[in-house]
VOBA-1610 file (N, C-alpha, C; in pm, whole numbers, padded with zeros to 5 digits, always signed):
BEGIN
Met+06271-01523+03587Met+06220-01639+03524Met+06079-01616+03469Trp+05998-01555+03551Trp+05862-01531+03504Trp+05861-01430+03390Gly+05946-01334+03396Gly+05949-01232+03293Gly+05994-01286+03159Asn+06090-01375+03160Asn+06141-01430+03035Asn+06042-01522+02967Ser+05970-01601+03044Ser+05879-01697+02982Ser+05760-01625+02917Ser+05708-01522+02981Ser+05596-01452+02919Ser+05640-01375+02797Arg+05762-01328+02797Arg+05815-01258+02682Arg+05831-01354+02566Lys+05872-01473+02592Lys+05890-01574+02490Lys+05755-01613+02431Asp+05649-01626+02515Asp+05517-01660+02466Asp+05463-01551+02374Asp+05486-01425+02409Asp+05442-01315+02325Asp+05511-01318+02190Glu+05639-01351+02188Glu+05713-01357+02062Glu+05663-01472+01976Asp+05628-01586+02040Asp+05577-01701+01965Asp+05443-01668+01900Glu+05357-01600+01973Glu+05227-01562+01918Glu+05243-01463+01804Ala+05333-01371+01815Ala+05351-01269+01713Ala+05409-01330+01586Val+05493-01431+01597Val+05558-01488+01480Val+05470-01592+01412Gly+05408-01683+01487Gly+05342-01796+01425Gly+05191-01785+01412Ala+05125-01699+01484Ala+04979-01698+01485Ala+04926-01564+01437Val+04812-01569+01369Val+04742-01450+01325Val+04618-01438+01412Ser+04600-01324+01474Ser+04484-01308+01561Ser+04372-01239+01484Phe+04249-01286+01506Phe+04131-01230+01442Phe+04040-01172+01549Asp+03981-01060+01517Asp+03882-01000+01606Asp+03744-01027+01544Pro+03663-01111+01604Pro+03534-01147+01542Pro+03440-01028+01526Phe+03446-00933+01614Phe+03359-00816+01602Phe+03400-00727+01485Ala+03529-00716+01463Ala+03576-00638+01348Ala+03536-00707+01218Asp+03544-00839+01216Asp+03503-00914+01096Asp+03354-00895+01070Leu+03275-00901+01175Leu+03132-00882+01161Leu+03099-00742+01110Leu+03166-00643+01164Leu+03144-00505+01122Leu+03182-00485+00975Leu+03297-00537+00937Leu+03340-00523+00798Leu+03248-00599+00703Gly+03199-00714+00746Gly+03105-00789+00664Gly+02974-00714+00642Leu+02923-00655+00749Leu+02800-00577+00736Leu+02819-00456+00646Ile+02931-00389+00660Ile+02959-00274+00574Ile+02968-00318+00428Ala+03031-00434+00404Ala+03045-00483+00267Ala+02910-00517+00205Ile+02811-00548+00286Ile+02678-00579+00234Ile+02592-00455+00224Val+02593-00371+00326Val+02500-00258+00334Val+02536-00145+00236Val+02662-00115+00221Val+02702-00002+00135Val+02658-00023-00010Pro+02679-00139-00073Pro+02630-00155-00211Pro+02478-00151-00220Ile+02409-00202-00120Ile+02262-00197-00123Ile+02214-00053-00117Ile+02272+00027-00033Ile+02234+00168-00025Ile+02264+00238-00158Gly+02377+00206-00218Gly+02410+00265-00348Gly+02308+00227-00454Leu+02264+00102-00456Leu+02164+00060-00554Leu+02030+00128-00530Leu+01990+00140-00404Leu+01863+00205-00374Leu+01865+00352-00413Leu+01973+00420-00387Leu+01982+00561-00424Leu+01985+00579-00575Ala+02054+00490-00643Ala+02062+00501-00789Ala+01928+00469-00855Ser+01851+00375-00798Ser+01724+00338-00860Ser+01616+00442-00834Gly+01628+00526-00736Gly+01528+00627-00705Gly+01534+00748-00794Asn+01641+00766-00871Asn+01656+00886-00953Asn+01551+00895-01062Gly+01518+00786-01128Gly+01424+00790-01239Gly+01283+00755-01199Leu+01252+00752-01071Leu+01123+00709-01024Leu+01011+00801-01073Ser+01035+00929-01076Ser+00929+01022-01117Ser+00896+01007-01264Asp+00987+00951-01344Asp+00960+00930-01486Asp+00858+00819-01507His+00848+00725-01414His+00763+00608-01431His+00629+00619-01360Ile+00608+00724-01283Ile+00481+00739-01212Ile+00374+00783-01311Glu+00266+00709-01311Glu+00156+00740-01403Glu+00078+00859-01349Lys+00048+00950-01435Lys-00029+01067-01395Lys-00174+01027-01370Ala-00227+01068-01257Ala-00365+01036-01221Ala-00460+01117-01309Gln-00564+01051-01354Gln-00663+01120-01433Gln-00755+01199-01340Pro-00796+01316-01383Pro-00886+01393-01297Pro-01021+01323-01284Ala-01083+01338-01170Ala-01214+01277-01146Ala-01319+01346-01233Pro-01416+01270-01279Pro-01522+01332-01358Pro-01608+01420-01269Pro-01677+01514-01328Pro-01769+01596-01248Pro-01873+01507-01179Val-01917+01548-01062Val-02010+01467-00984Val-02139+01442-01061Glu-02182+01536-01143Glu-02306+01520-01217Glu-02296+01405-01317Glu-02177+01379-01369Glu-02159+01275-01470Glu-02120+01141-01410Ser-02103+01135-01283Ser-02050+01016-01220Ser-02155+00947-01134Phe-02138+00820-01117Phe-02220+00736-01030Phe-02152+00738-00894Val-02209+00810-00797Val-02143+00835-00669Val-02197+00740-00563Ile-02107+00661-00506Ile-02139+00572-00395Ile-02076+00631-00271Val-02153+00637-00161Val-02104+00695-00037Val-02085+00582+00064Ala-01964+00576+00123Ala-01933+00478+00227Ala-01927+00548+00361Asp-02007+00499+00456Asp-02002+00553+00592Asp-02010+00437+00692Ala-02025+00467+00818Ala-02022+00363+00922Ala-02139+00265+00909Arg-02251+00308+00853Arg-02367+00220+00839Arg-02353+00125+00722Gly-02276+00163+00621Gly-02262+00081+00501Gly-02244+00169+00378Leu-02308+00128+00269Leu-02298+00203+00143Leu-02432+00263+00107Ser-02429+00383+00048Ser-02546+00445-00011Ser-02523+00447-00161Val-02607+00373-00234Val-02587+00354-00377Val-02706+00410-00452Pro-02684+00490-00559Pro-02797+00538-00639Pro-02874+00420-00699Asn-03005+00434-00708Asn-03085+00324-00761Asn-03076+00312-00912Gly-03015+00409-00979Gly-02995+00401-01124Gly-03114+00446-01206Leu-03219+00492-01143Leu-03338+00535-01217Leu-03336+00683-01250Gly-03235+00754-01200Gly-03224+00896-01230Gly-03307+00985-01141Asp-03377+00931-01044Asp-03460+01013-00957Asp-03387+01058-00831Gly-03261+01022-00817Gly-03181+01064-00703Gly-03202+00980-00578Ala-03285+00877-00588Ala-03310+00792-00471Ala-03190+00699-00449Leu-03165+00669-00323Leu-03054+00582-00286Leu-03107+00458-00218Tyr-03035+00350-00233Tyr-03066+00235-00149Tyr-02945+00206-00063Glu-02973+00166+00059Glu-02868+00145+00159Glu-02829-00003+00163Ile-02699-00027+00174Ile-02649-00164+00191Ile-02575-00166+00325Pro-02622-00243+00421Pro-02553-00249+00550Pro-02413-00310+00535Val-02326-00279+00629Val-02186-00325+00624Val-02179-00476+00608Gly-02261-00549+00683Gly-02255-00694+00679Gly-02304-00756+00550Ala-02371-00680+00465Ala-02427-00734+00342Ala-02355-00687+00216Ile-02250-00608+00230Ile-02184-00550+00112Ile-02127-00659+00022Leu-02059-00756+00078Leu-01993-00859-00004Leu-02093-00948-00077Asp-02215-00963-00025Asp-02313-01055-00083Asp-02423-00985-00161Asp-02416-00854-00177Asp-02525-00780-00241Asp-02518-00795-00393Glu-02616-00866-00448Glu-02621-00891-00593Glu-02654-00764-00672Asn-02737-00675-00615Asn-02769-00551-00685Asn-02645-00465-00704Leu-02559-00459-00603Leu-02435-00382-00613Leu-02344-00443-00719Ala-02329-00575-00717Ala-02244-00642-00816Ala-02297-00619-00958Arg-02430-00632-00976Arg-02489-00612-01109Arg-02471-00468-01155Thr-02493-00373-01064Thr-02478-00231-01098Thr-02334-00201-01140Leu-02237-00254-01067Leu-02097-00230-01102Leu-02061-00294-01236Arg-02113-00414-01264Arg-02088-00478-01394Arg-02145-00394-01508Glu-02266-00339-01488Glu-02327-00254-01590Glu-02243-00130-01614Arg-02194-00069-01508Arg-02109+00050-01522Arg-01981+00015-01596Arg-01924-00101-01565Arg-01801-00145-01632Arg-01827-00171-01780Asp-01936-00240-01811Asp-01967-00274-01950Asp-01996-00151-02035Asn-02054-00048-01974Asn-02086+00076-02046Asn-01976+00180-02035Ala-01864+00147-01970Ala-01751+00239-01952Ala-01794+00369-01887Glu-01880+00358-01788Glu-01928+00475-01717Glu-01847+00492-01588Pro-01818+00617-01550Pro-01735+00640-01431Pro-01809+00611-01302Val-01733+00569-01202Val-01785+00544-01068Val-01699+00621-00970Ser-01764+00689-00876Ser-01693+00761-00771Ser-01732+00704-00636Leu-01635+00691-00548Leu-01659+00645-00412Leu-01621+00757-00317Arg-01720+00806-00242Arg-01695+00907-00139Arg-01685+00835-00006Ile-01573+00847+00060Ile-01550+00777+00187Ile-01561+00878+00300Glu-01664+00863+00381Glu-01679+00947+00498Glu-01571+00910+00600Ala-01547+00996+00697Ala-01441+00973+00795Ala-01460+00842+00871Asn-01584+00800+00890Asn-01610+00677+00963Asn-01647+00560+00872Gly-01620+00573+00743Gly-01662+00471+00648Gly-01551+00385+00590Leu-01440+00374+00662Leu-01328+00297+00607Leu-01360+00148+00592Glu-01433+00091+00686Glu-01467-00052+00676Glu-01558-00077+00556Ser-01656+00008+00537Ser-01746-00005+00422Ser-01670+00009+00291Ala-01578+00105+00286Ala-01498+00126+00165Ala-01408+00005+00138Phe-01352-00052+00243Phe-01266-00169+00227Phe-01346-00286+00169Leu-01465-00309+00220Leu-01550-00417+00169Leu-01596-00388+00026Phe-01624-00262-00002Phe-01663-00224-00138Phe-01552-00254-00237Glu-01426-00232-00197Glu-01313-00258-00286Glu-01309-00404-00331Ala-01345-00495-00241Ala-01346-00637-00278Ala-01450-00665-00386Val-01568-00605-00374Val-01672-00624-00475Val-01634-00554-00604Ala-01580-00433-00593Ala-01544-00356-00712Ala-01429-00421-00789Ala-01337-00486-00718Ala-01227-00552-00787Ala-01277-00666-00875Gln-01384-00730-00834Gln-01437-00843-00910Gln-01537-00799-01017His-01619-00701-00987His-01729-00666-01076His-01721-00525-01133Gly-01638-00440-01077Gly-01642-00299-01112Gly-01555-00260-01229Pro-01559-00130-01262Pro-01478-00078-01372Pro-01329-00078-01336Ala-01248-00051-01436Ala-01102-00054-01417Ala-01054+00053-01320Ser-01120+00167-01318Ser-01079+00273-01226Ser-01202+00330-01155Ile-01184+00354-01027Ile-01289+00414-00945Ile-01227+00535-00877Phe-01292+00648-00886Phe-01239+00770-00828Phe-01281+00777-00681Gln-01183+00786-00594Gln-01211+00788-00450Gln-01184+00927-00394Thr-01273+00968-00304Thr-01259+01094-00234Thr-01285+01068-00087Arg-01192+01112-00003Arg-01214+01101+00141Arg-01272+01230+00192Ile-01380+01217+00266Ile-01453+01333+00316Ile-01431+01341+00468Gly-01387+01454+00518Gly-01369+01471+00660Gly-01237+01410+00708Ala-01197+01451+00826Ala-01072+01403+00884Ala-01099+01278+00966Leu-01000+01193+00971Leu-01010+01074+01054Leu-00996+01113+01200Pro-01072+01047+01289Pro-01066+01085+01431Pro-00934+01045+01493
//
């Protein structure tokens, strides 16, 4: 009796009901989404090197206005040609009017600007970028000096 009834239930399930495995559905759904995305990413990377702009070489140091960023702040040439520098502490970089005016003058005269970033001068360089984005020339040549600790 017990054997016949369970056999009958199995036959009813096989004939009238379709069973779904939710994990298989999830797996197939993920595959259906991920495979085309991977194909698009691989196809779009083929021509990437054609669109990369070639970097212009940095001007010689003698012809460039060189700003040095270190842990103390920025060392900026005074612009008088005597090689003297004035120091801008880290906390004053964003508010320094002389730096903003100097960068505007360089931009207006299309003169190159170089930023030398010492190994401990990342914070100063980051703050300088904010000022340079607003007042500076279209391109600034950056050089990292020394290895990061």
